[in-house]
LOTOR-950185 format. One line per 3 residues: their letters; for each residue x, y, z of N, C-alpha, C, O. Coordinates in nm, 4 decimals, padded with zeros to 6 digits, m for minus. Atoms other than C-alpha are relative to their C-alpha. Example, Ala and Ser with C-alpha at 12.3 -4.5 7.8 and 13.67 -1.06 7.14 Angstrom:
BEGIN
AS> 00.0890,m00.1190,00.0000,01.2300,m00.4500,00.7800,00.0900,00.1200,00.0000,00.1936,00.1181,00.0665  m00.0820,m00.1190,m00.0060,01.3670,m00.1060,00.7140,m00.0770,00.1090,00.0730,m00.0261,00.2198,00.0899
This chain:
BEGIN
MQI> m00.0453,00.1113,00.0830,m00.0559,02.1108,m00.0341,00.0940,00.0544,m00.1076,00.0630,00.1534,m00.1738  m00.0935,m00.0367,00.1056,00.2447,02.1374,m00.2637,00.0031,m00.1111,m00.1041,m00.0123,m00.2290,m00.0725  m00.0033,00.0948,00.1112,00.2711,01.9718,m00.6027,00.1289,00.0200,m00.0781,00.1673,00.1328,m00.1091
VNR> m00.1168,m00.0004,00.0870,00.5826,01.8826,m00.7989,m00.0365,m00.0849,m00.1207,m00.0837,m00.1977,m00.1066  00.0279,00.0727,00.1239,00.5405,01.7797,m01.1618,00.1144,00.0295,m00.0963,00.1175,00.1352,m00.1592  m00.1195,m00.0198,00.0809,00.8681,01.7355,m01.3503,00.0188,m00.1180,m00.0939,m00.0234,m00.2299,m00.0646
SAL> m00.0331,00.1092,00.0914,00.9843,01.5349,m01.6495,00.1260,00.0352,m00.0776,00.1676,00.1509,m00.0828  m00.1189,m00.0188,00.0829,01.2885,01.4872,m01.8698,00.0021,m00.1079,m00.1069,m00.0403,m00.2211,m00.0837  m00.0257,00.0970,00.1062,01.3661,01.3187,m02.1997,00.1451,m00.0426,00.0129,00.2346,00.0416,00.0198
VPY> m00.1362,00.0500,m00.0191,01.6710,01.0961,m02.1643,00.0342,m00.1047,m00.1057,m00.0551,m00.1715,m00.1580  m00.0409,00.0995,00.0994,01.8754,00.8770,m02.4014,00.0223,m00.1384,00.0608,00.1074,m00.2144,00.0147  m00.0112,00.1284,m00.0694,01.8326,00.5789,m02.1686,m00.1354,m00.0694,m00.0059,m00.2391,m00.0045,m00.0194
SAN> 00.1254,00.0752,00.0104,01.5738,00.3029,m02.1747,m00.0858,00.0178,00.1246,m00.0370,00.0565,00.2308  00.0918,m00.0037,m00.1140,01.2683,00.2955,m01.9513,00.0483,m00.0967,00.1076,00.0394,m00.0663,00.2266  m00.0516,00.0972,m00.0968,01.4190,m00.0144,m01.7875,00.1176,00.0567,00.0787,00.1241,00.0403,00.2005
QMY> m00.1163,m00.0561,m00.0693,01.7454,00.1645,m01.7075,m00.0416,00.1045,00.1032,00.0087,00.1038,00.2155  00.0423,m00.1052,m00.0930,01.5712,00.4628,m01.5481,m00.0843,m00.0577,00.1133,m00.0715,m00.0158,00.2284  00.0810,00.0681,m00.1013,01.3206,00.2418,m01.3659,00.0908,m00.0652,00.1049,00.0672,m00.0517,00.2249
ELV> m00.0909,00.0685,m00.0924,01.6051,00.0380,m01.2140,00.0749,00.0989,00.0888,00.0978,00.0707,00.2064  m00.0673,m00.1025,m00.0814,01.7859,00.3548,m01.0982,m00.0895,00.0487,00.1131,m00.0467,00.0548,00.2284  00.0926,m00.0540,m00.1000,01.4809,00.4918,m00.9177,m00.0399,m00.1086,00.0997,m00.0547,m00.0814,00.2188
KNV> 00.0418,00.1120,m00.0854,01.3822,00.1511,m00.7803,00.1044,m00.0339,00.1066,00.0694,m00.0835,00.2137  m00.1106,00.0377,m00.0880,01.7235,00.1056,m00.6137,00.0173,00.1004,00.1149,00.1154,00.1747,00.1198  00.0060,m00.0959,m00.1109,01.6392,00.3025,m00.2973,00.1284,00.0007,00.0819,00.1754,00.1070,00.1225
ESY> m00.1173,00.0081,m00.0868,01.9413,00.1787,m00.1043,00.1237,00.0677,m00.0586,00.2210,00.0904,00.0134  m00.1136,m00.0701,00.0615,02.1768,00.3493,m00.3541,m00.0088,00.1520,00.0165,00.0888,00.2220,m00.0105  00.0210,m00.1448,m00.0055,02.0331,00.6980,m00.2889,00.1080,00.0775,00.0755,00.1510,00.1819,00.0265
PGF> m00.1011,m00.0793,m00.0716,02.2882,00.8091,m00.0245,00.1301,00.0187,m00.0784,00.2057,00.1117,m00.0506  m00.1215,m00.0101,00.0794,02.5663,00.7518,m00.2788,m00.0001,00.1123,m00.1017,00.1061,00.1498,m00.1514  00.0031,m00.1065,00.1005,02.4459,01.0258,m00.5138,m00.0978,00.1129,00.0298,m00.0988,00.2134,m00.0413
LPW> 00.0893,m00.1090,m00.0405,02.1774,01.2334,m00.3411,00.0582,00.0608,00.1278,00.0457,00.0012,00.2348  m00.0745,m00.0541,m00.1140,02.3737,01.4661,m00.1081,m00.0840,00.0257,00.1244,m00.0299,00.0298,00.2349  00.0889,m00.0256,m00.1132,02.0725,01.5345,00.1145,m00.0483,m00.1288,00.0671,m00.1118,m00.1238,00.1725
CGN> 00.0512,00.1282,m00.0506,02.0026,01.1627,00.1719,00.0999,m00.0615,00.0976,00.2031,m00.1151,00.0573  m00.0874,00.0543,m00.1023,02.1575,01.0555,00.5007,m00.0040,m00.1512,00.0087,00.0957,m00.2145,00.0434  00.0164,00.1449,m00.0062,02.0227,00.7014,00.4841,m00.1237,m00.0380,m00.0814,m00.2197,00.0385,m00.0900
ARI> 00.1163,00.0537,00.0717,01.7865,00.4921,00.2725,00.0070,m00.1511,00.0105,00.1113,m00.2116,m00.0140  m00.0021,00.1453,m00.0136,01.6837,00.1355,00.3330,m00.1361,m00.0597,m00.0310,m00.2395,00.0066,m00.0223  00.1217,00.0766,00.0227,01.4296,m00.1265,00.2434,m00.0439,m00.0564,00.1346,00.0332,m00.1250,00.2016
LEY> 00.0544,00.0516,m00.1255,01.2089,m00.2061,00.5426,m00.0634,m00.1370,m00.0190,m00.0583,m00.2226,00.0693  00.0698,00.1259,00.0266,01.0153,m00.4878,00.3789,m00.0183,m00.0168,m00.1503,m00.0524,00.0779,m00.2211  00.0287,00.0339,00.1393,00.9914,m00.6608,00.0418,m00.1425,m00.0522,m00.0075,m00.1826,m00.1375,00.0717
LPD> 00.1398,00.0370,00.0184,00.6332,m00.6986,m00.0795,m00.0167,m00.0640,m00.1378,00.0706,m00.0479,m00.2230  00.0197,00.0640,00.1304,00.4874,m00.8987,m00.3718,00.0047,00.0982,m00.1174,00.0507,00.0627,m00.2259  00.0036,m00.0965,00.1106,00.4413,m00.5814,m00.5786,00.0833,00.1250,00.0271,00.0614,00.2282,m00.0364
GVR> m00.0814,m00.1171,m00.0287,00.7019,m00.3470,m00.4288,00.0768,m00.0133,00.1295,00.1181,m00.1226,00.1682  m00.0738,m00.0022,m00.1264,00.8711,m00.2449,m00.1059,m00.0579,00.1053,00.0928,m00.1298,00.1958,00.0504  00.0141,m00.1080,m00.0967,00.8320,m00.0457,00.2105,00.1410,00.0518,00.0210,00.2323,m00.0257,00.0493
ASI> m00.1337,m00.0577,m00.0076,01.1251,00.1955,00.2252,00.0017,00.1191,00.0942,m00.1001,00.1844,00.1172  m00.0204,m00.1115,m00.0908,01.2658,00.4528,00.4643,00.1121,00.0874,m00.0548,00.2157,00.0368,m00.0981  m00.0997,m00.0955,00.0480,01.4566,00.7673,00.3636,00.0207,00.1067,00.1063,m00.0751,00.1597,00.1626
NIS> m00.0346,m00.1057,m00.0940,01.6388,01.0105,00.5906,00.0481,00.1221,m00.0776,00.1420,00.1136,m00.1568  m00.0411,m00.1275,00.0583,01.6627,01.3737,00.4782,00.0908,00.0679,00.1011,00.0495,00.0959,00.2136  m00.0969,m00.0642,m00.0879,01.9738,01.5321,00.6272,00.0667,00.1128,m00.0774,00.1600,00.0902,m00.1545
KGK> m00.0531,m00.1165,00.0716,02.0446,01.8830,00.4998,m00.0050,00.1190,00.0941,m00.1121,00.1584,00.1401  m00.0050,m00.1104,m00.0955,02.1602,02.1691,00.7177,m00.0492,m00.0467,00.1355,m00.0037,m00.1487,00.1874  00.0555,00.0362,m00.1305,01.9626,02.1609,01.0406,m00.1184,m00.0961,m00.0112,m00.1726,m00.1406,00.0900
VNK> 00.1127,00.0914,00.0211,01.6924,01.9420,00.8870,00.0503,m00.1441,00.0043,00.1424,m00.1810,m00.0685  m00.0315,00.1420,m00.0097,01.7130,01.5756,00.9866,m00.1310,m00.0742,00.0283,m00.1705,m00.0898,00.1439  00.1307,00.0654,m00.0119,01.3853,01.3910,00.9217,m00.0014,m00.1287,m00.0811,00.0577,m00.1372,m00.1888
TFS> 00.0139,00.1287,00.0675,01.3013,01.0343,00.8271,m00.1469,m00.0251,m00.0303,m00.2346,00.0058,00.0504  00.1366,00.0386,00.0350,00.9924,00.9144,00.6448,00.0039,m00.1350,m00.0697,00.1064,m00.1757,m00.1244  00.0085,00.1287,00.0690,00.8747,00.5826,00.5090,m00.1198,00.0004,m00.0943,m00.2231,00.0621,m00.0683
TRN> 00.1042,00.0099,00.1022,00.6692,00.5019,00.2028,m00.0194,m00.1456,m00.0387,00.0677,m00.2304,m00.0191  00.0265,00.1277,00.0645,00.5065,00.2031,00.0441,00.0090,00.0266,m00.1489,m00.0645,00.1095,m00.2026  m00.0252,m00.0214,00.1420,00.6308,00.1809,m00.3133,m00.0491,m00.1206,m00.0790,m00.0074,m00.2338,m00.0547
RFV> 00.0558,00.1061,00.0847,00.4374,m00.0195,m00.5712,00.0666,00.0079,m00.1368,00.0667,00.1130,m00.2008  m00.0741,00.0054,00.1254,00.6347,m00.1287,m00.8775,m00.0839,m00.0588,m00.1126,m00.1517,m00.1599,m00.0943  00.0496,00.0576,00.1244,00.5060,m00.1814,m01.2307,00.1214,m00.0023,m00.0920,00.1652,00.1021,m00.1402
QDS> m00.1281,00.0188,00.0679,00.8099,m00.3216,m01.4149,00.0178,00.0916,m00.1208,m00.0637,00.0913,m00.2131  m00.0416,m00.0897,00.1088,00.9768,m00.0624,m01.6423,m00.1022,00.1077,m00.0343,m00.0850,00.1783,m00.1336  00.1077,m00.0930,00.0327,00.6619,00.1525,m01.6305,m00.0214,00.1074,00.1062,m00.0271,00.2260,00.0735
SIE> 00.0290,m00.0994,m00.1039,00.5994,00.3192,m01.2928,00.0381,m00.0501,00.1388,00.0515,m00.1700,00.1634  m00.0196,00.0256,m00.1422,00.6739,00.3394,m00.9231,m00.0911,00.0969,00.0738,m00.0706,00.2182,00.0690  00.0936,m00.0832,m00.0765,00.3888,00.4659,m00.7046,00.0442,00.0029,00.1453,00.0824,m00.0996,00.2016
MNL> m00.0441,m00.0176,m00.1382,00.4715,00.6051,m00.3605,m00.1141,00.0543,00.0842,m00.1848,00.1463,00.0431  00.1002,m00.0483,m00.0948,00.2397,00.6493,m00.0624,00.0606,00.0023,00.1395,00.1255,m00.0932,00.1821  m00.0537,m00.0189,m00.1341,00.3321,00.7800,00.2810,m00.0492,m00.1076,00.0953,m00.1668,m00.1440,00.0948
EEG> 00.0366,00.0862,m00.1121,00.3379,00.5357,00.5702,00.0169,00.0758,00.1311,m00.0735,00.0769,00.2147  m00.0178,m00.0834,m00.1183,00.4899,00.7591,00.8379,00.1114,00.1005,m00.0240,00.1973,00.0821,m00.1103  m00.1005,m00.1044,00.0125,00.6979,01.0707,00.8801,m00.0591,00.1358,00.0300,m00.1700,00.1448,00.0826
PFS> 00.0425,m00.1353,m00.0358,00.6692,01.4486,00.9131,m00.1092,00.0577,m00.0898,m00.1444,00.1750,m00.0770  00.1017,m00.0456,00.0942,00.4054,01.4716,00.6399,m00.1400,m00.0368,00.0486,m00.1592,m00.1381,00.1158  00.1396,00.0402,m00.0172,00.0289,01.4785,00.6706,m00.0439,m00.0765,m00.1244,m00.1357,m00.1585,m00.1208
ELH> 00.0310,00.0659,00.1269,00.0228,01.3659,00.3091,00.1247,m00.0009,m00.0868,00.1974,00.0981,m00.0937  m00.1075,00.0128,00.0974,00.2791,01.2406,00.0593,m00.0368,m00.1161,m00.0906,m00.0440,m00.2309,m00.0465  00.0238,00.1061,00.0976,00.1956,01.0487,m00.2543,00.0387,00.0506,m00.1379,00.0424,00.1708,m00.1640
GAW> m00.0392,m00.0377,00.1346,00.3018,01.0425,m00.6131,00.0470,m00.1204,m00.0776,00.0306,m00.2347,m00.0348  m00.0454,00.1092,00.0859,00.4534,00.8404,m00.8924,00.1107,00.0455,m00.0929,00.1124,00.1585,m00.1418  m00.0956,m00.0098,00.1086,00.7515,00.8043,m01.1162,m00.0605,m00.0760,m00.1173,m00.1195,m00.1825,m00.0990
KFE> 00.0461,00.0700,00.1208,00.6596,00.7129,m01.4748,00.1152,m00.0025,m00.1002,00.1925,00.0927,m00.1112  m00.1074,00.0218,00.0967,00.8913,00.5781,m01.7439,m00.0644,m00.0399,m00.1322,m00.1150,m00.1512,m00.1469  00.0697,00.0195,00.1276,00.7597,00.6102,m02.0990,00.1020,m00.0122,m00.1132,00.1739,00.0838,m00.1411
PIG> m00.0949,00.0153,00.1105,00.9644,00.4664,m02.3887,m00.0265,00.1017,m00.1112,m00.1410,00.1283,m00.1476  00.0066,m00.0921,00.1142,01.0395,00.7156,m02.6664,00.0970,m00.0553,m00.1048,00.2180,m00.0573,m00.0824  m00.0863,00.0584,00.1024,01.1715,00.5584,m02.9846,00.0619,m00.1302,00.0475,00.0063,m00.1989,00.1332
NEG> m00.0634,00.1277,m00.0320,01.4124,00.2670,m02.9614,00.0909,00.0043,00.1220,00.1135,m00.0988,00.1853  m00.1015,m00.0028,m00.1042,01.6571,00.3907,m02.7011,m00.0243,00.1005,00.1113,00.0462,00.0962,00.2122  00.0199,m00.1026,m00.1013,01.5182,00.6825,m02.5017,m00.1302,m00.0173,00.0751,m00.2092,m00.1073,00.0466
CRV> 00.1270,00.0012,m00.0716,01.2401,00.7528,m02.2575,m00.0264,00.1363,00.0631,00.0629,00.2202,00.0755  00.0394,m00.1168,m00.0781,01.0501,01.0248,m02.0775,m00.0142,m00.0480,00.1443,m00.0876,m00.1424,00.1733  00.0082,00.0280,m00.1434,01.0997,01.0161,m01.7007,m00.0834,00.1113,00.0610,m00.0527,00.2290,00.0427
SLY> 00.0878,m00.1001,m00.0614,00.8235,01.1915,m01.5060,m00.0165,m00.0295,00.1481,m00.0226,m00.1451,00.1902  00.0281,00.0108,m00.1430,00.7719,01.2579,m01.1372,m00.1149,00.0928,00.0332,m00.1097,00.2124,00.0047  00.1117,m00.0782,m00.0527,00.4414,01.3731,m00.9907,m00.0054,m00.0282,00.1493,m00.0104,m00.1438,00.1913
LEF> m00.0042,00.0150,m00.1446,00.4411,01.4360,m00.6169,m00.0889,00.1046,00.0649,m00.0811,00.2229,00.0318  00.0815,m00.0906,m00.0820,00.1861,01.5875,m00.3776,00.0394,m00.0221,00.1450,00.0504,m00.1359,00.1906  m00.0370,00.0160,m00.1400,00.2837,01.6597,m00.0198,m00.0423,00.1208,00.0824,m00.0580,00.2318,00.0317
DFS> 00.0245,m00.1053,m00.0981,00.1991,01.8597,00.2887,00.0529,m00.0509,00.1327,00.0671,m00.1715,00.1531  m00.0593,00.0361,m00.1283,00.3398,01.8642,00.6384,m00.1048,m00.0050,00.1094,m00.2109,00.0567,00.1000  00.0971,00.0263,m00.1062,00.1709,01.7569,00.9592,m00.0171,00.1158,00.0973,m00.1076,00.1132,00.1807
STL> 00.0160,m00.1168,m00.0870,00.2235,02.0916,01.1343,00.0536,00.1242,m00.0698,00.1320,00.1152,m00.1643  m00.0475,m00.1268,00.0554,00.2813,02.4575,01.0568,00.1498,00.0146,00.0215,00.2208,00.0628,m00.0667  m00.1431,m00.0095,m00.0286,00.6225,02.4404,01.2230,00.0813,m00.0833,m00.0990,00.1820,m00.0357,m00.1516
LRM> m00.0692,00.0835,00.0984,00.7306,02.1509,00.9999,m00.0099,00.0600,m00.1395,00.0868,00.0568,m00.2157  00.0191,m00.0632,00.1307,00.5877,02.3276,00.6965,00.0993,00.1149,m00.0176,00.1533,00.1353,m00.1264  m00.0899,m00.1160,00.0071,00.8006,02.6335,00.7803,00.1477,m00.0407,00.0029,00.2303,00.0239,m00.0616
TVG> m00.1408,00.0376,m00.0149,01.1233,02.4493,00.8718,00.0458,m00.1026,m00.1033,00.1494,m00.0841,m00.1673  m00.0370,00.1073,00.0925,01.1309,02.1333,00.6595,m00.0508,00.0289,m00.1409,00.0113,m00.0118,m00.2391  00.0636,m00.0263,00.1289,00.9051,02.2578,00.3799,00.0914,00.0576,m00.1063,00.0970,00.0036,m00.2167
PVF> m00.0866,m00.0575,00.1035,01.1559,02.4817,00.1994,00.1089,m00.0968,m00.0477,00.1401,m00.1017,m00.1667  m00.1039,00.0966,00.0366,01.4257,02.2123,00.2070,m00.0590,m00.1107,m00.0866,m00.0027,m00.1444,m00.1907  00.0603,00.1086,00.0759,01.1940,01.9363,00.0865,m00.0474,00.0480,m00.1369,m00.0389,m00.0267,m00.2344
SII> 00.0440,m00.0543,00.1292,01.0538,02.1601,m00.1885,00.1154,00.0057,m00.0992,00.0991,m00.0297,m00.2159  m00.1180,m00.0068,00.0871,01.4035,02.2170,m00.3288,00.0426,m00.1406,m00.0418,00.0718,m00.1654,m00.1588  m00.0376,00.1390,00.0292,01.4869,01.8461,m00.3033,m00.0948,m00.0601,m00.1036,m00.0499,m00.1165,m00.2034
ADR> 00.0997,00.0584,00.0902,01.1634,01.7392,m00.4743,00.0084,00.0612,m00.1389,m00.0061,m00.0084,m00.2394  m00.0067,m00.0699,00.1279,01.2022,02.0011,m00.7461,00.1196,m00.0460,m00.0837,00.1129,m00.0444,m00.2066  m00.1215,00.0401,00.0708,01.5522,01.8741,m00.8357,00.0157,m00.1513,m00.0173,00.1150,m00.1973,m00.0735
LVD> m00.0147,00.1454,m00.0022,01.4864,01.5014,m00.8036,00.0164,m00.0621,m00.1386,00.1012,m00.1494,m00.1570  m00.0123,00.0551,00.1356,01.4367,01.4269,m01.1738,00.1395,00.0298,m00.0542,00.2041,m00.0584,m00.1108  m00.1345,m00.0359,00.0470,01.7576,01.6165,m01.2582,00.1069,m00.0870,00.0653,00.2021,m00.1288,m00.0006
AFV> m00.0982,00.0817,m00.0715,01.9469,01.4204,m00.9921,00.0074,m00.1411,m00.0579,00.1161,m00.1977,m00.0693  m00.0008,00.1348,00.0570,01.8412,01.0878,m01.1434,00.0517,00.0000,m00.1435,00.1138,m00.0973,m00.1863  m00.0566,m00.0111,00.1348,01.9252,01.2052,m01.4960,00.1527,00.0074,00.0099,00.2234,m00.0580,m00.0668
ERA> m00.1449,m00.0099,m00.0194,02.2731,01.3020,m01.3724,00.0589,m00.1348,00.0418,00.1673,m00.1717,m00.0033  m00.0467,00.1321,m00.0424,02.3084,00.9623,m01.2031,00.0032,m00.0963,m00.1184,00.0963,m00.1759,m00.1309  00.0028,00.0855,00.1192,02.2088,00.7869,m01.5268,00.1205,00.0281,m00.0892,00.1789,m00.0643,m00.1459
EVI> m00.1169,m00.0358,00.0815,02.4835,00.9778,m01.7102,00.1267,m00.0636,00.0562,00.2120,m00.1100,m00.0194  m00.1169,00.0611,m00.0647,02.7394,00.8508,m01.4567,m00.0012,m00.1517,m00.0186,00.1011,m00.2109,m00.0528  00.0100,00.1463,00.0049,02.6135,00.4904,m01.4579,00.0032,m00.0538,m00.1432,00.0753,m00.1491,m00.1727
YG> 00.0187,00.0552,00.1342,02.5200,00.4428,m01.8234,00.0832,00.0695,m00.1081,00.0924,00.0204,m00.2206  m00.0847,m00.0707,00.0957,02.7482,00.6967,m01.9932,m00.0720,00.0918,m00.0929,m00.0092,00.1559,m00.1773
């Protein structure tokens, strides 16, 4: 089992960061490893989404059920893909009047040793840099 626990303080509101992360279909436009991302189903409290990881020789798709708590959190749980386990949450905590702390906690493991050896290193790098990628995207979108 691998764990990623990252956070950043940003000069953007919790709502702004929440909306960036929530917008799954925009991921291919700024995450270079994301070959495709789409909403599979809209649910009363979130979505089912699919993301394709395409980096080097790695080309894997997984789907998650994402539960939204407006401007506060996005919880993710694996539905299908190359993982035996994948769950975690984004949290958006207001700091002062204009900033927030963005946090990502993610636990994952792969369904086979071969996947762990081939996809594992790529996914670990992606997961480790995810908070930074969204902070950079916020700078582009919000200035």
